[in-house]
C-alpha positions, 0 to 999 in steps of 0.5 A: 743265684744263677741256673737253678730250678726251684719248685713248689716253694711254700710261699716264695720261690725265691726271696732276696732281702737287704742285699746289694747287687743281687743277680737272679738269672736263668732260673726256673721257678714254678709251683704246681699250686697257686702260691704267693710270689715267685721271685721277690726283690726287697734289697738295698739296691743294684738288683738284676733279675733276668732270663728267668722262667716263672709260673704258678704264682699269684705274683710272679715277680715282686719289685720292692727295690728302687732301681731294680732291673727286671728284664727278659723274663718269661711269666706264664700261668700266674695272676700278676706278672710283675708288681712294683710296690708303692714308692719304689723309684726308678724300676726298669721293666724291660723285654719281659714276656707275660702270657696267660692266666692261671685258672685259679686267679679268676675264682671269687676267693682269689687273692689277686686280680689279673694284671700283666704289669702293676705299677702300684704307686710306683714312681719313675718306672720305665716299662718298655718292650714287654709283650703281654697277652691273655690277661683275662678275668674269664667273664666273672662278675666284677672281674677285672684284668689288664695288661698294664695298670697304673694305680694310686695308693693312699700313701703313694701316688704313681708319677713319672712313669713311662710305659712305651713300646710294649705289645699288648694283646688279647687282654680284657683291658690293655692299659688301666690308668687309675692315677691322679699323678703327674708325668705318667706317659703312655706312648708307642704301645701296640694294643688290640683290646678296647679301649685303645685310646691310651695306646694311640 
């Protein structure tokens, strides 16, 4: 799927399931209301998603394919930029730009918190050279937002993930490290928010 314009999908902008070597490149995927997922990858392998522009979704890019290469995409006006599912192994999240937050994400009944990149029990992910800014819960009580979060699920502990050389600006938190897993490395990231310790 190359060079298409997809607008106001009822639940997904684009969904690929069970395929091999899927390429989704140079597409514009947008919604005028806050819908579920912009581009979702649930394939057998070899998936590449690059140079797409996604806006108006609770999750802009959902990675459910081990080894997927998600690079050079632009995400805006969404809740979570890139979500890597529990147990997904070896996803590459490279050179993406994630900016701003949809106002609907900060309402009390919003289905998702606000995150730039969410590694949810993912393993061996490479998160490198991404630029993430403006991930904020807008001061809501119990609101929570972060540029990058690494999180454990009861059935999937995040481990072996490398988060490096990313630029993280003007978010409530730069790095939220909520995992007991081993081998997660955070190095060389440029941060502006508090706390900055995981970035130094």
